[in-house]
C-alpha positions in Angstrom: 98.1 84.3 92.8 100.3 87.3 95.4 100.1 87.0 98.9 96.8 89.7 98.7 94.8 87.4 95.4 95.8 84.6 97.8 93.6 86.0 100.8 90.4 86.8 98.8 90.4 84.4 97.1 90.4 82.0 99.8 87.6 83.5 102.0 85.8 84.8 99.0 85.6 80.8 98.3 86.6 80.8 95.4 90.2 78.1 95.9 91.1 76.2 98.5 94.2 76.4 100.1 95.1 72.7 99.5 94.3 74.2 95.9 97.3 77.6 96.4 99.7 75.1 97.7 100.4 72.3 96.0 103.1 70.8 94.1 101.5 70.7 90.3 101.0 74.1 91.2 103.5 75.2 92.5 106.0 73.2 90.6 104.0 75.5 87.2 104.2 78.7 88.5 107.8 78.2 89.4 108.2 77.0 85.5 106.4 79.8 84.2 108.4 82.1 86.5 111.8 80.7 85.4 110.2 81.5 81.5 109.8 84.8 82.2 112.8 85.1 83.9 114.8 83.9 80.4 112.1 85.6 78.4 113.5 89.1 79.7 117.3 88.1 79.3 116.7 87.6 76.1 115.3 90.9 75.6 118.2 92.4 77.3 120.3 90.4 74.6 121.4 93.1 72.4 122.0 90.3 68.9 118.2 89.6 69.9 115.8 91.1 67.1 112.1 91.6 67.8 111.7 89.7 65.7 113.7 87.0 66.9 112.3 88.3 70.5 108.9 88.1 69.1 109.9 84.3 67.7 110.5 83.0 71.8 107.5 85.4 72.4 105.2 83.0 71.1 106.9 79.4 72.8 106.8 80.4 75.4 103.0 79.1 78.3 100.2 81.6 78.1 101.8 82.5 82.3 105.0 83.4 81.2 103.5 85.5 78.1 101.4 87.6 80.9 104.1 88.3 83.6 106.2 89.1 80.7 103.5 91.3 79.4 103.2 93.4 83.1 107.1 93.9 83.1 106.9 95.6 80.2 104.1 98.3 80.9 101.4 96.4 78.3 98.0 96.1 78.4 97.7 92.5 78.2 99.8 89.5 76.7 98.2 90.1 73.1 99.4 93.5 73.0 103.0 92.6 74.0 103.4 90.9 71.6 101.6 92.6 69.1 104.0 95.9 69.5 106.9 92.7 69.0 105.7 91.9 66.4 105.6 96.6 65.3 109.1 97.2 66.9 111.2 99.3 66.0 115.4 99.0 66.7 115.6 102.1 68.6 112.3 100.8 70.2 113.5 98.0 71.2 116.3 99.9 72.6 114.3 101.6 74.9 112.6 99.1 76.3 116.3 97.9 77.1 117.0 100.6 78.3 113.8 100.6 81.1 114.5 96.6 82.1 118.3 98.6 83.0 116.7 101.0 84.3 114.3 99.3 86.8 117.2 96.7 88.3 116.5 93.9 85.4 120.2 93.8 84.0 
């Protein structure tokens, strides 16, 4: 959850503040975020091919994969994985340039 989603979920009664801030959930989020950050660095590494990245992406936690898909502009995690399988060298370079332009490098 981001701050707004958290407030809405608590207001709607779908989750309690205690659950949102439980140590286990916070640790899982941190682990997922770290995986996503590491994978973005992998994308930016010139010697990784699309095939290398597809293999690595399939090993990500689902929540990390969703984060990566969001950052790269893919509509979903599944679409992101599919795009990696079909990524040309030029389109991978364009993705890297886009991430660099966003200040992620």
